[in-house]
Structures are given as C-alpha cells and as structure tokens.
Biotite code that builds the C-alpha atoms (Angstrom):
import biotite.structure as struc

atoms = struc.array([
    struc.Atom([0.000, 0.000, 0.000], chain_id="A", res_id=1, res_name="MET", atom_name="CA", element="C"),
    struc.Atom([1.247, 3.459, -0.931], chain_id="A", res_id=2, res_name="LEU", atom_name="CA", element="C"),
    struc.Atom([1.916, 6.620, 1.064], chain_id="A", res_id=3, res_name="VAL", atom_name="CA", element="C"),
    struc.Atom([0.390, 8.913, -1.548], chain_id="A", res_id=4, res_name="THR", atom_name="CA", element="C"),
    struc.Atom([0.716, 12.699, -1.815], chain_id="A", res_id=5, res_name="SER", atom_name="CA", element="C"),
    struc.Atom([-2.641, 13.726, -3.235], chain_id="A", res_id=6, res_name="ARG", atom_name="CA", element="C"),
    struc.Atom([-3.504, 17.387, -3.677], chain_id="A", res_id=7, res_name="ALA", atom_name="CA", element="C"),
    struc.Atom([-6.205, 19.393, -1.904], chain_id="A", res_id=8, res_name="TYR", atom_name="CA", element="C"),
    struc.Atom([-8.101, 19.994, -5.162], chain_id="A", res_id=9, res_name="ASP", atom_name="CA", element="C"),
    struc.Atom([-8.204, 16.252, -5.773], chain_id="A", res_id=10, res_name="GLU", atom_name="CA", element="C"),
    struc.Atom([-9.876, 15.773, -2.411], chain_id="A", res_id=11, res_name="TYR", atom_name="CA", element="C"),
    struc.Atom([-12.455, 18.470, -3.076], chain_id="A", res_id=12, res_name="VAL", atom_name="CA", element="C"),
    struc.Atom([-13.345, 16.788, -6.379], chain_id="A", res_id=13, res_name="ALA", atom_name="CA", element="C"),
    struc.Atom([-13.144, 13.166, -5.189], chain_id="A", res_id=14, res_name="MET", atom_name="CA", element="C"),
    struc.Atom([-15.346, 13.777, -2.172], chain_id="A", res_id=15, res_name="PHE", atom_name="CA", element="C"),
    struc.Atom([-17.607, 16.505, -3.576], chain_id="A", res_id=16, res_name="ASP", atom_name="CA", element="C"),
    struc.Atom([-16.664, 18.795, -0.699], chain_id="A", res_id=17, res_name="LEU", atom_name="CA", element="C"),
    struc.Atom([-18.420, 22.138, -0.408], chain_id="A", res_id=18, res_name="GLY", atom_name="CA", element="C"),
    struc.Atom([-18.331, 25.040, 2.052], chain_id="A", res_id=19, res_name="PRO", atom_name="CA", element="C"),
    struc.Atom([-20.477, 23.180, 4.599], chain_id="A", res_id=20, res_name="ARG", atom_name="CA", element="C"),
    struc.Atom([-18.120, 20.222, 4.826], chain_id="A", res_id=21, res_name="GLU", atom_name="CA", element="C"),
    struc.Atom([-14.942, 22.273, 4.590], chain_id="A", res_id=22, res_name="LEU", atom_name="CA", element="C"),
    struc.Atom([-15.920, 24.541, 7.483], chain_id="A", res_id=23, res_name="SER", atom_name="CA", element="C"),
    struc.Atom([-16.628, 21.700, 9.906], chain_id="A", res_id=24, res_name="GLY", atom_name="CA", element="C"),
    struc.Atom([-14.658, 19.100, 11.837], chain_id="A", res_id=25, res_name="ARG", atom_name="CA", element="C"),
    struc.Atom([-12.795, 16.925, 9.317], chain_id="A", res_id=26, res_name="LEU", atom_name="CA", element="C"),
    struc.Atom([-10.850, 13.680, 9.500], chain_id="A", res_id=27, res_name="LEU", atom_name="CA", element="C"),
    struc.Atom([-8.709, 12.350, 6.645], chain_id="A", res_id=28, res_name="ASP", atom_name="CA", element="C"),
    struc.Atom([-8.135, 8.621, 7.182], chain_id="A", res_id=29, res_name="CYS", atom_name="CA", element="C"),
    struc.Atom([-5.844, 7.157, 5.976], chain_id="A", res_id=30, res_name="SER", atom_name="CA", element="C"),
    struc.Atom([-4.241, 10.356, 4.778], chain_id="A", res_id=31, res_name="ALA", atom_name="CA", element="C"),
    struc.Atom([-0.784, 9.306, 3.624], chain_id="A", res_id=32, res_name="GLY", atom_name="CA", element="C"),
    struc.Atom([1.255, 12.305, 2.496], chain_id="A", res_id=33, res_name="ALA", atom_name="CA", element="C"),
    struc.Atom([-1.714, 14.306, 1.183], chain_id="A", res_id=34, res_name="ALA", atom_name="CA", element="C"),
    struc.Atom([-1.797, 18.072, 1.586], chain_id="A", res_id=35, res_name="GLU", atom_name="CA", element="C"),
    struc.Atom([-5.529, 18.089, 2.359], chain_id="A", res_id=36, res_name="PHE", atom_name="CA", element="C"),
    struc.Atom([-5.220, 18.633, 6.103], chain_id="A", res_id=37, res_name="ALA", atom_name="CA", element="C"),
    struc.Atom([-2.645, 21.389, 5.680], chain_id="A", res_id=38, res_name="ALA", atom_name="CA", element="C"),
    struc.Atom([-4.768, 23.375, 3.225], chain_id="A", res_id=39, res_name="VAL", atom_name="CA", element="C"),
    struc.Atom([-8.181, 22.644, 4.746], chain_id="A", res_id=40, res_name="ALA", atom_name="CA", element="C"),
    struc.Atom([-6.989, 23.818, 8.167], chain_id="A", res_id=41, res_name="ALA", atom_name="CA", element="C"),
    struc.Atom([-7.171, 27.436, 6.977], chain_id="A", res_id=42, res_name="THR", atom_name="CA", element="C"),
    struc.Atom([-10.993, 27.285, 6.871], chain_id="A", res_id=43, res_name="GLY", atom_name="CA", element="C"),
    struc.Atom([-12.163, 24.287, 8.875], chain_id="A", res_id=44, res_name="ALA", atom_name="CA", element="C"),
    struc.Atom([-13.110, 24.259, 12.542], chain_id="A", res_id=45, res_name="ARG", atom_name="CA", element="C"),
    struc.Atom([-10.858, 21.233, 13.053], chain_id="A", res_id=46, res_name="GLN", atom_name="CA", element="C"),
    struc.Atom([-8.813, 19.019, 10.734], chain_id="A", res_id=47, res_name="VAL", atom_name="CA", element="C"),
    struc.Atom([-6.991, 15.833, 11.658], chain_id="A", res_id=48, res_name="VAL", atom_name="CA", element="C"),
    struc.Atom([-5.084, 13.449, 9.404], chain_id="A", res_id=49, res_name="ALA", atom_name="CA", element="C"),
    struc.Atom([-4.657, 9.851, 10.566], chain_id="A", res_id=50, res_name="ALA", atom_name="CA", element="C"),
    struc.Atom([-2.371, 7.200, 9.121], chain_id="A", res_id=51, res_name="ASP", atom_name="CA", element="C"),
    struc.Atom([-0.228, 4.382, 10.550], chain_id="A", res_id=52, res_name="PRO", atom_name="CA", element="C"),
    struc.Atom([2.703, 5.816, 8.574], chain_id="A", res_id=53, res_name="ALA", atom_name="CA", element="C"),
    struc.Atom([2.828, 8.775, 10.966], chain_id="A", res_id=54, res_name="TYR", atom_name="CA", element="C"),
    struc.Atom([4.512, 6.504, 13.489], chain_id="A", res_id=55, res_name="ALA", atom_name="CA", element="C"),
    struc.Atom([7.579, 6.585, 11.230], chain_id="A", res_id=56, res_name="LEU", atom_name="CA", element="C"),
    struc.Atom([10.377, 9.126, 11.760], chain_id="A", res_id=57, res_name="PRO", atom_name="CA", element="C"),
    struc.Atom([9.645, 12.218, 9.670], chain_id="A", res_id=58, res_name="ARG", atom_name="CA", element="C"),
    struc.Atom([12.631, 11.748, 7.373], chain_id="A", res_id=59, res_name="ALA", atom_name="CA", element="C"),
    struc.Atom([11.681, 8.125, 6.685], chain_id="A", res_id=60, res_name="VAL", atom_name="CA", element="C"),
    struc.Atom([8.065, 9.082, 6.049], chain_id="A", res_id=61, res_name="LEU", atom_name="CA", element="C"),
    struc.Atom([9.068, 11.800, 3.596], chain_id="A", res_id=62, res_name="ALA", atom_name="CA", element="C"),
    struc.Atom([11.424, 9.487, 1.719], chain_id="A", res_id=63, res_name="GLU", atom_name="CA", element="C"),
    struc.Atom([8.783, 6.749, 1.573], chain_id="A", res_id=64, res_name="THR", atom_name="CA", element="C"),
    struc.Atom([6.271, 9.207, 0.113], chain_id="A", res_id=65, res_name="ALA", atom_name="CA", element="C"),
    struc.Atom([8.794, 10.383, -2.493], chain_id="A", res_id=66, res_name="ARG", atom_name="CA", element="C"),
    struc.Atom([9.457, 6.776, -3.554], chain_id="A", res_id=67, res_name="ALA", atom_name="CA", element="C"),
    struc.Atom([5.735, 6.096, -3.743], chain_id="A", res_id=68, res_name="ASP", atom_name="CA", element="C"),
    struc.Atom([5.302, 8.909, -6.257], chain_id="A", res_id=69, res_name="LEU", atom_name="CA", element="C"),
    struc.Atom([7.169, 6.695, -8.716], chain_id="A", res_id=70, res_name="ASP", atom_name="CA", element="C"),
    struc.Atom([5.335, 3.544, -7.597], chain_id="A", res_id=71, res_name="ARG", atom_name="CA", element="C"),
    struc.Atom([1.959, 5.183, -8.173], chain_id="A", res_id=72, res_name="GLY", atom_name="CA", element="C"),
    struc.Atom([3.006, 6.326, -11.632], chain_id="A", res_id=73, res_name="HIS", atom_name="CA", element="C"),
    struc.Atom([4.138, 2.775, -12.425], chain_id="A", res_id=74, res_name="ALA", atom_name="CA", element="C"),
    struc.Atom([0.696, 1.375, -11.554], chain_id="A", res_id=75, res_name="ILE", atom_name="CA", element="C"),
    struc.Atom([-0.923, 3.765, -14.033], chain_id="A", res_id=76, res_name="ALA", atom_name="CA", element="C"),
    struc.Atom([1.669, 2.786, -16.628], chain_id="A", res_id=77, res_name="GLY", atom_name="CA", element="C"),
    struc.Atom([0.924, -0.906, -16.128], chain_id="A", res_id=78, res_name="GLU", atom_name="CA", element="C"),
    struc.Atom([-2.738, -0.411, -17.108], chain_id="A", res_id=79, res_name="PHE", atom_name="CA", element="C"),
    struc.Atom([-2.646, 2.448, -19.657], chain_id="A", res_id=80, res_name="PRO", atom_name="CA", element="C"),
    struc.Atom([-6.138, 1.704, -20.978], chain_id="A", res_id=81, res_name="ASP", atom_name="CA", element="C"),
    struc.Atom([-7.645, 1.891, -17.485], chain_id="A", res_id=82, res_name="ARG", atom_name="CA", element="C"),
    struc.Atom([-6.630, 5.457, -16.666], chain_id="A", res_id=83, res_name="PHE", atom_name="CA", element="C"),
    struc.Atom([-7.722, 8.814, -18.046], chain_id="A", res_id=84, res_name="THR", atom_name="CA", element="C"),
    struc.Atom([-5.773, 12.049, -17.704], chain_id="A", res_id=85, res_name="TRP", atom_name="CA", element="C"),
    struc.Atom([-8.641, 14.469, -18.297], chain_id="A", res_id=86, res_name="GLY", atom_name="CA", element="C"),
    struc.Atom([-8.844, 15.788, -14.737], chain_id="A", res_id=87, res_name="TRP", atom_name="CA", element="C"),
    struc.Atom([-5.083, 16.293, -14.450], chain_id="A", res_id=88, res_name="PHE", atom_name="CA", element="C"),
    struc.Atom([-4.453, 17.375, -18.031], chain_id="A", res_id=89, res_name="GLY", atom_name="CA", element="C"),
    struc.Atom([-1.420, 15.129, -18.540], chain_id="A", res_id=90, res_name="SER", atom_name="CA", element="C"),
    struc.Atom([0.814, 12.661, -16.677], chain_id="A", res_id=91, res_name="PRO", atom_name="CA", element="C"),
    struc.Atom([3.349, 15.463, -16.236], chain_id="A", res_id=92, res_name="GLU", atom_name="CA", element="C"),
    struc.Atom([0.745, 17.723, -14.626], chain_id="A", res_id=93, res_name="GLN", atom_name="CA", element="C"),
    struc.Atom([-0.253, 14.952, -12.239], chain_id="A", res_id=94, res_name="ARG", atom_name="CA", element="C"),
    struc.Atom([3.366, 14.437, -11.204], chain_id="A", res_id=95, res_name="THR", atom_name="CA", element="C"),
    struc.Atom([3.839, 18.166, -10.611], chain_id="A", res_id=96, res_name="LEU", atom_name="CA", element="C"),
    struc.Atom([0.633, 18.401, -8.586], chain_id="A", res_id=97, res_name="LEU", atom_name="CA", element="C"),
    struc.Atom([1.652, 15.464, -6.410], chain_id="A", res_id=98, res_name="ARG", atom_name="CA", element="C"),
    struc.Atom([5.178, 16.839, -5.880], chain_id="A", res_id=99, res_name="GLN", atom_name="CA", element="C"),
    struc.Atom([3.764, 20.163, -4.693], chain_id="A", res_id=100, res_name="ARG", atom_name="CA", element="C"),
    struc.Atom([1.330, 18.358, -2.402], chain_id="A", res_id=101, res_name="ALA", atom_name="CA", element="C"),
    struc.Atom([4.149, 16.339, -0.866], chain_id="A", res_id=102, res_name="LEU", atom_name="CA", element="C"),
    struc.Atom([6.167, 19.479, -0.193], chain_id="A", res_id=103, res_name="ALA", atom_name="CA", element="C"),
    struc.Atom([3.180, 21.116, 1.509], chain_id="A", res_id=104, res_name="ARG", atom_name="CA", element="C"),
    struc.Atom([2.575, 17.983, 3.598], chain_id="A", res_id=105, res_name="PHE", atom_name="CA", element="C"),
    struc.Atom([6.198, 17.764, 4.773], chain_id="A", res_id=106, res_name="VAL", atom_name="CA", element="C"),
    struc.Atom([6.220, 21.425, 5.781], chain_id="A", res_id=107, res_name="THR", atom_name="CA", element="C"),
    struc.Atom([2.941, 21.135, 7.691], chain_id="A", res_id=108, res_name="ASP", atom_name="CA", element="C"),
    struc.Atom([4.078, 17.938, 9.399], chain_id="A", res_id=109, res_name="LEU", atom_name="CA", element="C"),
    struc.Atom([6.986, 19.904, 10.872], chain_id="A", res_id=110, res_name="VAL", atom_name="CA", element="C"),
    struc.Atom([5.103, 23.085, 11.755], chain_id="A", res_id=111, res_name="THR", atom_name="CA", element="C"),
    struc.Atom([1.788, 21.527, 12.907], chain_id="A", res_id=112, res_name="SER", atom_name="CA", element="C"),
    struc.Atom([2.568, 17.992, 14.094], chain_id="A", res_id=113, res_name="PRO", atom_name="CA", element="C"),
    struc.Atom([-0.556, 17.897, 16.281], chain_id="A", res_id=114, res_name="GLN", atom_name="CA", element="C"),
    struc.Atom([-2.603, 17.622, 13.098], chain_id="A", res_id=115, res_name="ARG", atom_name="CA", element="C"),
    struc.Atom([-1.093, 14.220, 12.238], chain_id="A", res_id=116, res_name="TYR", atom_name="CA", element="C"),
    struc.Atom([-2.094, 11.228, 14.364], chain_id="A", res_id=117, res_name="VAL", atom_name="CA", element="C"),
    struc.Atom([-0.728, 7.711, 14.028], chain_id="A", res_id=118, res_name="ALA", atom_name="CA", element="C"),
    struc.Atom([-3.848, 5.576, 13.733], chain_id="A", res_id=119, res_name="GLY", atom_name="CA", element="C"),
    struc.Atom([-4.923, 2.513, 11.810], chain_id="A", res_id=120, res_name="GLN", atom_name="CA", element="C"),
    struc.Atom([-8.278, 1.095, 10.817], chain_id="A", res_id=121, res_name="LEU", atom_name="CA", element="C"),
    struc.Atom([-10.319, -0.627, 12.041], chain_id="A", res_id=122, res_name="PRO", atom_name="CA", element="C"),
    struc.Atom([-9.549, 0.891, 15.445], chain_id="A", res_id=123, res_name="GLN", atom_name="CA", element="C"),
    struc.Atom([-8.935, 4.634, 15.647], chain_id="A", res_id=124, res_name="LEU", atom_name="CA", element="C"),
    struc.Atom([-7.767, 6.681, 18.657], chain_id="A", res_id=125, res_name="PRO", atom_name="CA", element="C"),
    struc.Atom([-10.705, 9.119, 18.593], chain_id="A", res_id=126, res_name="PHE", atom_name="CA", element="C"),
    struc.Atom([-13.849, 9.529, 20.661], chain_id="A", res_id=127, res_name="ARG", atom_name="CA", element="C"),
    struc.Atom([-17.222, 8.750, 19.098], chain_id="A", res_id=128, res_name="SER", atom_name="CA", element="C"),
    struc.Atom([-18.661, 11.684, 17.168], chain_id="A", res_id=129, res_name="GLY", atom_name="CA", element="C"),
    struc.Atom([-15.398, 13.619, 17.108], chain_id="A", res_id=130, res_name="SER", atom_name="CA", element="C"),
    struc.Atom([-15.876, 14.718, 13.487], chain_id="A", res_id=131, res_name="PHE", atom_name="CA", element="C"),
    struc.Atom([-18.602, 15.891, 11.145], chain_id="A", res_id=132, res_name="ASP", atom_name="CA", element="C"),
    struc.Atom([-17.140, 14.253, 8.031], chain_id="A", res_id=133, res_name="VAL", atom_name="CA", element="C"),
    struc.Atom([-14.434, 11.650, 7.527], chain_id="A", res_id=134, res_name="VAL", atom_name="CA", element="C"),
    struc.Atom([-12.942, 11.086, 4.076], chain_id="A", res_id=135, res_name="VAL", atom_name="CA", element="C"),
    struc.Atom([-11.083, 7.925, 3.133], chain_id="A", res_id=136, res_name="CYS", atom_name="CA", element="C"),
    struc.Atom([-9.090, 7.957, -0.100], chain_id="A", res_id=137, res_name="SER", atom_name="CA", element="C"),
    struc.Atom([-7.756, 4.885, -1.893], chain_id="A", res_id=138, res_name="HIS", atom_name="CA", element="C"),
    struc.Atom([-7.655, 2.443, 1.011], chain_id="A", res_id=139, res_name="LEU", atom_name="CA", element="C"),
    struc.Atom([-11.091, 0.905, 1.338], chain_id="A", res_id=140, res_name="LEU", atom_name="CA", element="C"),
    struc.Atom([-12.047, -0.968, -1.862], chain_id="A", res_id=141, res_name="PHE", atom_name="CA", element="C"),
    struc.Atom([-8.767, -0.011, -3.564], chain_id="A", res_id=142, res_name="THR", atom_name="CA", element="C"),
    struc.Atom([-7.072, -2.897, -1.735], chain_id="A", res_id=143, res_name="TRP", atom_name="CA", element="C"),
    struc.Atom([-10.105, -5.200, -1.531], chain_id="A", res_id=144, res_name="ALA", atom_name="CA", element="C"),
    struc.Atom([-8.020, -8.018, -2.991], chain_id="A", res_id=145, res_name="ASP", atom_name="CA", element="C"),
    struc.Atom([-5.951, -7.923, 0.216], chain_id="A", res_id=146, res_name="GLN", atom_name="CA", element="C"),
    struc.Atom([-8.403, -6.543, 2.798], chain_id="A", res_id=147, res_name="LEU", atom_name="CA", element="C"),
    struc.Atom([-11.543, -8.654, 2.880], chain_id="A", res_id=148, res_name="GLY", atom_name="CA", element="C"),
    struc.Atom([-15.223, -8.158, 3.580], chain_id="A", res_id=149, res_name="ARG", atom_name="CA", element="C"),
    struc.Atom([-15.003, -8.456, 7.378], chain_id="A", res_id=150, res_name="ALA", atom_name="CA", element="C"),
    struc.Atom([-12.193, -5.884, 7.535], chain_id="A", res_id=151, res_name="TRP", atom_name="CA", element="C"),
    struc.Atom([-14.132, -3.463, 5.334], chain_id="A", res_id=152, res_name="HIS", atom_name="CA", element="C"),
    struc.Atom([-17.270, -3.817, 7.453], chain_id="A", res_id=153, res_name="ALA", atom_name="CA", element="C"),
    struc.Atom([-15.297, -3.165, 10.645], chain_id="A", res_id=154, res_name="ALA", atom_name="CA", element="C"),
    struc.Atom([-13.394, -0.254, 9.099], chain_id="A", res_id=155, res_name="ALA", atom_name="CA", element="C"),
    struc.Atom([-16.515, 1.513, 7.818], chain_id="A", res_id=156, res_name="ILE", atom_name="CA", element="C"),
    struc.Atom([-18.289, 0.971, 11.134], chain_id="A", res_id=157, res_name="ALA", atom_name="CA", element="C"),
    struc.Atom([-15.312, 2.543, 12.892], chain_id="A", res_id=158, res_name="GLU", atom_name="CA", element="C"),
    struc.Atom([-15.321, 5.527, 10.557], chain_id="A", res_id=159, res_name="LEU", atom_name="CA", element="C"),
    struc.Atom([-19.047, 5.926, 11.189], chain_id="A", res_id=160, res_name="ALA", atom_name="CA", element="C"),
    struc.Atom([-18.393, 5.818, 14.930], chain_id="A", res_id=161, res_name="ARG", atom_name="CA", element="C"),
    struc.Atom([-15.998, 8.771, 14.895], chain_id="A", res_id=162, res_name="VAL", atom_name="CA", element="C"),
    struc.Atom([-17.832, 10.891, 12.288], chain_id="A", res_id=163, res_name="ALA", atom_name="CA", element="C"),
    struc.Atom([-21.423, 11.704, 11.407], chain_id="A", res_id=164, res_name="ARG", atom_name="CA", element="C"),
    struc.Atom([-20.793, 11.137, 7.699], chain_id="A", res_id=165, res_name="GLU", atom_name="CA", element="C"),
    struc.Atom([-18.324, 8.845, 5.929], chain_id="A", res_id=166, res_name="VAL", atom_name="CA", element="C"),
    struc.Atom([-17.151, 9.433, 2.349], chain_id="A", res_id=167, res_name="ARG", atom_name="CA", element="C"),
    struc.Atom([-15.031, 6.799, 0.595], chain_id="A", res_id=168, res_name="VAL", atom_name="CA", element="C"),
    struc.Atom([-13.405, 7.079, -2.844], chain_id="A", res_id=169, res_name="PHE", atom_name="CA", element="C"),
    struc.Atom([-13.015, 5.204, -5.138], chain_id="A", res_id=170, res_name="PRO", atom_name="CA", element="C"),
    struc.Atom([-15.273, 2.145, -5.084], chain_id="A", res_id=171, res_name="THR", atom_name="CA", element="C"),
    struc.Atom([-13.170, -0.161, -7.292], chain_id="A", res_id=172, res_name="VAL", atom_name="CA", element="C"),
    struc.Atom([-9.917, -2.086, -6.923], chain_id="A", res_id=173, res_name="LEU", atom_name="CA", element="C"),
    struc.Atom([-6.569, -0.463, -7.708], chain_id="A", res_id=174, res_name="GLN", atom_name="CA", element="C"),
    struc.Atom([-4.866, -1.057, -11.025], chain_id="A", res_id=175, res_name="GLY", atom_name="CA", element="C"),
    struc.Atom([-7.355, -2.409, -13.528], chain_id="A", res_id=176, res_name="ALA", atom_name="CA", element="C"),
    struc.Atom([-10.316, -1.054, -11.554], chain_id="A", res_id=177, res_name="GLY", atom_name="CA", element="C"),
    struc.Atom([-12.242, -4.289, -11.139], chain_id="A", res_id=178, res_name="GLU", atom_name="CA", element="C"),
    struc.Atom([-15.443, -4.414, -9.128], chain_id="A", res_id=179, res_name="ALA", atom_name="CA", element="C"),
    struc.Atom([-15.255, -5.272, -5.422], chain_id="A", res_id=180, res_name="VAL", atom_name="CA", element="C"),
    struc.Atom([-16.228, -8.969, -5.287], chain_id="A", res_id=181, res_name="PRO", atom_name="CA", element="C"),
    struc.Atom([-18.095, -8.728, -1.970], chain_id="A", res_id=182, res_name="PHE", atom_name="CA", element="C"),
    struc.Atom([-19.797, -5.373, -2.598], chain_id="A", res_id=183, res_name="TRP", atom_name="CA", element="C"),
    struc.Atom([-23.434, -6.472, -2.267], chain_id="A", res_id=184, res_name="ASP", atom_name="CA", element="C"),
    struc.Atom([-22.753, -8.524, 0.845], chain_id="A", res_id=185, res_name="GLU", atom_name="CA", element="C"),
    struc.Atom([-20.862, -5.623, 2.423], chain_id="A", res_id=186, res_name="LEU", atom_name="CA", element="C"),
    struc.Atom([-23.721, -3.203, 1.769], chain_id="A", res_id=187, res_name="MET", atom_name="CA", element="C"),
    struc.Atom([-25.964, -5.666, 3.559], chain_id="A", res_id=188, res_name="GLY", atom_name="CA", element="C"),
    struc.Atom([-23.545, -5.812, 6.481], chain_id="A", res_id=189, res_name="ASP", atom_name="CA", element="C"),
    struc.Atom([-23.641, -2.026, 6.794], chain_id="A", res_id=190, res_name="LEU", atom_name="CA", element="C"),
    struc.Atom([-27.438, -1.898, 6.741], chain_id="A", res_id=191, res_name="ARG", atom_name="CA", element="C"),
    struc.Atom([-27.564, -4.636, 9.366], chain_id="A", res_id=192, res_name="ASP", atom_name="CA", element="C"),
    struc.Atom([-25.299, -2.436, 11.504], chain_id="A", res_id=193, res_name="ALA", atom_name="CA", element="C"),
    struc.Atom([-27.766, 0.467, 11.319], chain_id="A", res_id=194, res_name="GLY", atom_name="CA", element="C"),
    struc.Atom([-25.965, 2.391, 8.580], chain_id="A", res_id=195, res_name="LEU", atom_name="CA", element="C"),
    struc.Atom([-27.231, 3.720, 5.265], chain_id="A", res_id=196, res_name="GLU", atom_name="CA", element="C"),
    struc.Atom([-24.761, 3.359, 2.353], chain_id="A", res_id=197, res_name="PRO", atom_name="CA", element="C"),
    struc.Atom([-25.361, 5.124, -0.945], chain_id="A", res_id=198, res_name="ARG", atom_name="CA", element="C"),
    struc.Atom([-23.335, 5.903, -4.051], chain_id="A", res_id=199, res_name="LEU", atom_name="CA", element="C"),
    struc.Atom([-22.817, 9.433, -5.374], chain_id="A", res_id=200, res_name="ARG", atom_name="CA", element="C"),
    struc.Atom([-21.212, 10.419, -8.673], chain_id="A", res_id=201, res_name="THR", atom_name="CA", element="C"),
    struc.Atom([-18.436, 13.013, -8.324], chain_id="A", res_id=202, res_name="VAL", atom_name="CA", element="C"),
    struc.Atom([-16.524, 15.289, -10.672], chain_id="A", res_id=203, res_name="GLY", atom_name="CA", element="C"),
    struc.Atom([-13.277, 13.337, -10.564], chain_id="A", res_id=204, res_name="TYR", atom_name="CA", element="C"),
    struc.Atom([-12.100, 10.361, -12.580], chain_id="A", res_id=205, res_name="GLU", atom_name="CA", element="C"),
    struc.Atom([-8.608, 8.900, -12.888], chain_id="A", res_id=206, res_name="PHE", atom_name="CA", element="C"),
    struc.Atom([-9.321, 5.189, -13.140], chain_id="A", res_id=207, res_name="GLN", atom_name="CA", element="C"),
    struc.Atom([-11.713, 4.736, -16.049], chain_id="A", res_id=208, res_name="VAL", atom_name="CA", element="C"),
    struc.Atom([-15.261, 4.446, -14.705], chain_id="A", res_id=209, res_name="GLY", atom_name="CA", element="C"),
    struc.Atom([-14.216, 5.209, -11.117], chain_id="A", res_id=210, res_name="ALA", atom_name="CA", element="C"),
    struc.Atom([-16.253, 8.368, -10.626], chain_id="A", res_id=211, res_name="ASP", atom_name="CA", element="C"),
    struc.Atom([-18.368, 7.448, -7.614], chain_id="A", res_id=212, res_name="GLN", atom_name="CA", element="C"),
    struc.Atom([-17.878, 7.714, -3.882], chain_id="A", res_id=213, res_name="MET", atom_name="CA", element="C"),
    struc.Atom([-19.637, 5.751, -1.150], chain_id="A", res_id=214, res_name="LEU", atom_name="CA", element="C"),
    struc.Atom([-21.452, 7.898, 1.422], chain_id="A", res_id=215, res_name="VAL", atom_name="CA", element="C"),
    struc.Atom([-22.378, 6.261, 4.731], chain_id="A", res_id=216, res_name="VAL", atom_name="CA", element="C"),
    struc.Atom([-24.609, 7.844, 7.372], chain_id="A", res_id=217, res_name="THR", atom_name="CA", element="C"),
    struc.Atom([-26.737, 6.501, 10.229], chain_id="A", res_id=218, res_name="PRO", atom_name="CA", element="C"),
    struc.Atom([-29.911, 4.883, 8.932], chain_id="A", res_id=219, res_name="ALA", atom_name="CA", element="C"),
    struc.Atom([-33.059, 6.958, 9.323], chain_id="A", res_id=220, res_name="GLY", atom_name="CA", element="C"),
])
C-alpha cells in the first residue's frame, strides 16, 4: 500500500466537498502524504489526518512518500487503458501536482505535528462523534483483494463511529479497476449495523469508470 501525496483539489473533487463540509470538523483517514489537512486547516473548525505511517520518523516518512510517487506512476503505466488524464491534463501535470502536495505535507508535518495522528483502521484513537465528516481515499475498496469483507465492514463501522458522515473514494480495486467482489454482501452488512450506504457520482475520474464515492450515514 502506498503513502500517496494527493492534492487538496483532488480531495475536493473526489469527495464533492463544499463550504459546509470544509468549514466543519474533518478527519482524513488514511491520509498518507496528502496536503488536504494542511490546506483545509485554513478554513475548517478542526482538521486531523490519521495514518499508521505517521509513526515513522519524519525523514523516513518523507522518503517513503517520495518513492511512492514513482510507484503510483508505475501502476498507471501498467494499465494504460484503465486510466484517463482528463482531470489532471497530462501525466506530467499529475506528477507536478503530487510533488507540490508532498512538499506542503512535509512542511505542515513539521510546523503543525498535532494535526497528524498515528492511527490505523479498524480501530482509531478518537472519541465517538469527534468529526462531522471523515474522508477515506484509496484504502477501502482499492485494496479489496488484500483486505476482505469483514475488515471493510469493521473499518466503515469505525469511521461511522468517529464521524457523522463517511465518504469513501473510489469504489473499485486499484490497477485495472475491477469491481469489489463482496460489494453487495458488504452493503448488507452495513445496513444490518444500522448504517445507510449510498453511491454518489463526483466530478473526478482517474481510473476509467471510477467516478463514484460511497457515502455512509446513520440509517433513518
């Protein structure tokens, strides 16, 4: 799994974030080396980024994220027909955007370390209801070939415990973008747990056809 340096604008597009969400209490989990928390902190009431990688020494974390820039590009290169560059403009623009995001993340990690909490799903170190919205980018579903149905159910339930609304993007596997094999069963698990899952189309697409996020809220 990658420590990815996604840009703030990617987050806004991936998760369809508007002024209401961006002015509230936000959690990015698992955040990797994204700049979202650093930029969103200028307008939000509270922003926290959580990731197990934050337990690493800062220099190691930064070097890992730099190496993963190349690893992420290699995945796109392995499946050229499964990725579209329309949102970024070109592969070069994507690389530049991610490099800038990484630089912003590293700076904010040094100047505002309290914003970055070492935490790992499916058990997070936050009180219930600590956040209004939690966003989860490219962990759930992306690695569904390694993290199974039970883990996903526990992870989403944990996200729903700490935040009033959960937003997950994308809803397909990494690489070729195949469908999650246990999707229907997992949606049933969530409803049985008193949660309401629904899909929403967003204005972001990198993997071909991956333009939906999962929104989870309490049922009723």
